C-alpha positions in Angstrom: -10.8 -22.7 56.4 -13.2 -23.8 59.7 -12.6 -23.6 63.4 -15.0 -24.7 66.4 -15.8 -21.5 68.1 -17.6 -21.4 72.0 -19.6 -24.3 73.4 -23.0 -23.5 73.7 -25.7 -25.1 75.9 -28.8 -25.2 75.0 -31.5 -24.8 78.0 -35.0 -26.1 76.4 -32.8 -29.4 75.5 -29.8 -29.5 77.4 -28.0 -30.3 74.0 -24.4 -28.5 74.0 -24.4 -26.5 70.5 -21.1 -26.3 68.7 -20.3 -22.9 67.4 -18.4 -23.0 63.8 -16.4 -19.9 62.0 -15.4 -20.3 58.7 -13.8 -17.8 56.3 -15.3 -17.3 52.7 -14.4 -14.9 49.6 -10.6 -14.7 50.5 -11.3 -13.6 53.8 -13.7 -10.9 53.2 -16.9 -12.9 55.1 -17.2 -14.7 58.5 -19.8 -17.7 58.5 -21.3 -18.9 61.9 -22.8 -22.4 61.8 -24.8 -23.4 64.9 -24.4 -27.4 65.6 -27.4 -28.7 66.5 -29.2 -25.6 65.6 -30.4 -24.5 68.9 -30.6 -21.4 69.9 -27.6 -18.9 71.6 -27.5 -15.4 73.6 -25.8 -13.6 70.6 -23.0 -13.1 73.4 -21.7 -16.6 73.1 -21.7 -15.8 68.7 -19.8 -12.9 69.4 -17.3 -14.5 71.6 -16.6 -17.3 68.8 -16.1 -15.0 66.5 -13.7 -13.1 68.7 -11.7 -16.5 69.2 -11.1 -15.9 65.8 -10.3 -12.6 65.5 -13.1 -11.6 64.5 -14.1 -7.8 65.7 -15.0 -5.3 63.0 -17.7 -5.9 60.2 -20.1 -7.2 62.6 -23.7 -7.7 61.1 -25.2 -7.9 64.4 -29.3 -8.0 62.6 -27.9 -11.3 61.3 -26.4 -12.2 64.8 -29.7 -11.0 66.6 -31.5 -13.2 63.9 -29.3 -16.1 64.0 -29.0 -16.5 68.2 -33.1 -16.6 68.2 -33.5 -19.3 65.5 -30.1 -20.6 63.9 -31.1 -22.6 60.3 -29.1 -25.9 59.7 -26.2 -23.9 56.7 -23.7 -21.7 58.1 -25.3 -17.8 58.1 -23.0 -14.5 57.2 -22.3 -12.9 60.3 -19.2 -10.6 59.3 -18.1 -8.6 56.3 -14.9 -6.8 55.4 -13.7 -4.2 52.7 -13.2 -5.7 49.3 -10.2 -4.0 47.7 -10.9 -1.6 44.7 -9.5 -2.9 41.5 -7.3 -0.2 39.5 -8.4 1.7 36.2 -6.9 0.5 33.1 -4.6 2.7 31.5 -6.4 4.9 28.2 -5.9 6.6 25.4 -7.9 9.9 24.9 -7.6 11.2 21.5 -8.2 14.6 20.2 -9.4 13.0 17.3 -12.2 11.7 15.8 -11.1 8.4 14.9 -14.3 6.9 13.9 -14.8 8.8 10.6 -18.8 7.4 10.8 -18.7 9.8 13.6 -18.7 12.4 11.5 -22.2 14.0 9.7 -23.1 16.9 7.7 -22.4 20.4 9.4 -26.1 23.1 10.2 -26.0 26.6 8.3 -26.7 29.6 10.6 -30.3 29.4 9.6 -30.6 25.3 11.1 -30.7 23.8 7.8 -28.5 21.1 6.7 -25.5 21.4 4.3 -24.8 18.0 3.1 -21.8 19.3 1.4 -20.5 19.7 4.3 -20.0 16.2 6.1 -16.8 17.2 8.1 -15.2 14.4 7.0 -11.7 15.7 7.2 -9.8 16.8 10.0 -6.6 19.1 9.5 -4.0 19.4 11.8 -1.2 21.8 12.6 2.5 21.0 13.9 2.3 20.9 17.5 -1.7 20.0 17.3 -1.6 17.4 20.4 -3.3 14.0 18.5 -3.6 12.1 21.8 -3.3 11.9 25.6 -2.7 8.8 27.8 -4.2 8.5 31.2 -2.5 6.3 32.9 -3.4 3.3 35.3 -4.3 3.3 38.6 -3.1 1.4 41.8 -6.3 0.7 42.7 -7.7 0.6 46.8 -6.5 -1.7 49.3 -9.0 -3.6 50.9 -9.1 -5.2 55.1 -10.1 -8.6 55.8 -12.6 -9.7 58.6 -9.7 -10.3 60.6 -8.4 -6.8 60.1 -5.4 -7.9 57.4 -4.8 -5.9 54.4 -5.8 -7.2 50.7 -4.0 -6.1 48.1 -6.0 -4.6 45.1 -4.9 -5.5 41.8 -3.8 -2.5 39.5 -4.7 -1.5 36.2 -2.6 -2.3 33.4 -0.9 -0.5 31.4 -1.0 0.8 27.6 1.8 2.8 25.5 0.9 5.5 22.4 2.6 4.0 19.5 2.9 6.7 16.9 4.1 6.8 13.1 5.1 9.0 10.6 4.4 12.9 11.3 4.0 12.3 14.7 6.0 13.3 17.7 6.0 11.9 20.9 6.1 14.2 24.4 9.7 13.0 26.1 7.4 11.0 29.1 5.4 9.3 26.9 1.8 10.2 27.6 1.2 12.8 24.8 1.5 13.0 21.2 1.6 16.3 18.8 1.4 16.4 15.1 5.0 17.3 13.9 3.7 18.2 10.0 0.8 19.8 8.4 -2.0 16.6 7.2 -4.7 14.6 8.7 -4.7 12.2 11.2 -6.0 8.9 11.0 -5.7 5.5 13.2 -4.1 2.9 12.0 -3.6 -0.4 13.3 -3.5 1.1 16.5 -0.7 3.6 15.4 -1.5 7.9 15.2 0.0 9.0 12.3 -0.6 12.3 10.4 -0.4 11.8 6.4 0.4 15.3 4.6 -1.6 14.2 1.5 -5.3 13.9 1.9 -6.5 11.5 -1.2 -10.1 10.8 -2.2 -11.6 8.9 -5.7 -14.3 11.9 -6.0 -15.7 14.9 -4.4 -19.7 14.2 -4.0 -22.1 14.4 -1.0 -20.1 11.4 0.7 -17.4 13.5 0.8 -18.7 17.0 0.9 -16.5 19.9 0.6 -12.9 19.9 1.7 -10.7 22.3 3.4 -7.2 20.8 4.3 -3.8 21.6 5.8 -1.6 20.0 2.7 -1.8 18.7 -0.4 -4.9 17.0 -2.0 -4.9 14.4 -4.7 -8.5 13.7 -6.2 -8.8 10.3 -8.7 -11.4 10.9 -9.7 -14.2 14.3 -10.4 -14.9 17.2 -8.5 -18.6 17.8 -9.2 -20.7 20.6 -8.9 -21.2 23.2 -6.0 -18.4 21.3 -4.1 -15.2 23.5 -2.9 -12.1 22.0 -2.6 -9.3 24.4 -0.2 -5.7 23.2 0.1 -2.9 24.8 2.0 -0.4 22.9 -0.5 -1.1 21.7 -4.1 -4.5 20.7 -5.6 -4.4 17.7 -8.3 -7.3 16.4 -9.9 -6.7 13.5 -11.9 -10.6 13.7 -13.8 -13.0 16.9 -14.0 -13.9 19.8 -12.7 -17.3 21.0 -13.0 -18.6 24.6 -11.9 -16.6 23.5 -8.9 -14.2 25.6 -6.2 -11.0 25.1 -6.4 -8.6 27.0 -4.0 -4.4 26.2 -2.9 -1.8 27.7 -1.4 0.8 25.6 -4.1 -0.5 24.4 -7.6 -3.5 23.5 -9.1 -3.8 20.9 -11.7 -6.6 19.3 -13.5 -6.0 16.3 -16.1 -9.4 16.0 -17.1 -11.5 18.7 -18.3 -12.4 22.0 -16.6 -16.3 23.9 -17.0 -16.1 26.5 -14.9 -18.9 29.1 -13.5 -18.6 32.3 -13.2 -17.7 32.2 -9.0 -16.3 29.1 -9.2 -12.9 29.1 -10.7 -9.9 27.7 -9.7 -7.9 30.3 -7.1 -4.6 29.9 -6.1 -4.1 31.6 -2.7 -0.9 32.6 -0.6 -0.3 34.9 2.2 1.2 37.2 -0.2 -0.8 37.4 -2.9 -4.1 36.0 -4.7 -4.9 35.4 -8.4 -7.2 34.0 -10.7 -6.9 31.4 -12.9 -8.2 28.8 -15.4 -6.6 25.9 -16.6 -4.9 25.1 -20.0 -4.0 21.8 -21.4 -0.5 21.1 -21.8 1.2 18.6 -24.5 1.0 15.8 -21.4 -2.6 16.1 -20.5 -1.7 18.0 -17.4 -3.7 21.1 -16.7 -1.9 23.9 -14.6 -3.6 27.4 -13.6 -2.8 30.6 -15.6 -4.5 33.8 -14.8 -3.9 37.7 -14.1 -0.8 38.5 -11.9 -0.8 38.3 -8.4 -1.5 41.2 -6.7 -0.6 42.6 -3.2 -3.1 42.1 -0.3 
C-alpha cells in the first residue's frame, strides 16, 4: 500500500519533493521513496513515517543517507520484529532405530571385537522406548506500526504403538510391555518377543537377548548365543556357546569344544548339557542334574 507523506521543497531547485511511504513484507518493513530525488531534512522523512503510524524500528543511518542523497528507488528505513515459527513435535527414541549405526565393541585393551557388533537391543517390561517432545506455539512478531503478527505454530505428531508396546495416558511416552527386541516398522514402535536370524557370524556377532532366539542357519565357531527364554538352532553348532533360561534345541549337528557347550541356565539352577537327536531330528538338552545356586 502506497502513502504520500509530507511534501518537502528542495531549496536548490525550488521543486517540491513527494515523500511516499510503503509497507513491504507483511508490514515488517517501511520503505520511503522521494520524488523527485532531492535532499530533504531527516525530520521531514520521520514526520512522513509518523503520519503512517511508523514510530519504532527506525533505521536512522538509512534515514540520514536518504535525506542527503536519495536514490530513485524506495529505501527501507524501518524494520519490525519478525515472528518466530514454532518447532514441530518430534519423537525421541530410546533405542537405535538404524541398525547401520551399530558397530563392533571395544575390548578392555582397546582392541575391536568383531564378534560383538552390538546388533541386538533387548528391552524389559516398563523400559522407555520413545518420548514425544510437543510442538511449540512460536513467538509473535510486531509490525513497523506496532501491530502484532501471529506466529505459525509447529505441527503435531503422534506415537504409533504396535504389539508389545504400551502408551502412557498422556500419549507422550511409550514403554515395552514384554521382554524382546524393539523395532520401528513403518513408523510404528513394536517389541518382538523372538529374535530370528539366518546365521550367527561376523555380520551378526554374539547374541544376548531378553527373550527367545531362533537361528535358521548355523552358529559358527567362536560365537555365543544367550537368551532368557528358548534357543532354537535349525542348522549346525560348531564350537560355540549356547546359554538359555529355557530349552535349547539344535536341529542340525553339534561339534562341542571343551569350553563351549550348550548350557541351560535359570535363576535357581544351572546345568551343562550336550544335545541328543530324537527320532524327529530335533536336538534337545540333556545333561547333569541342576545344582542349586
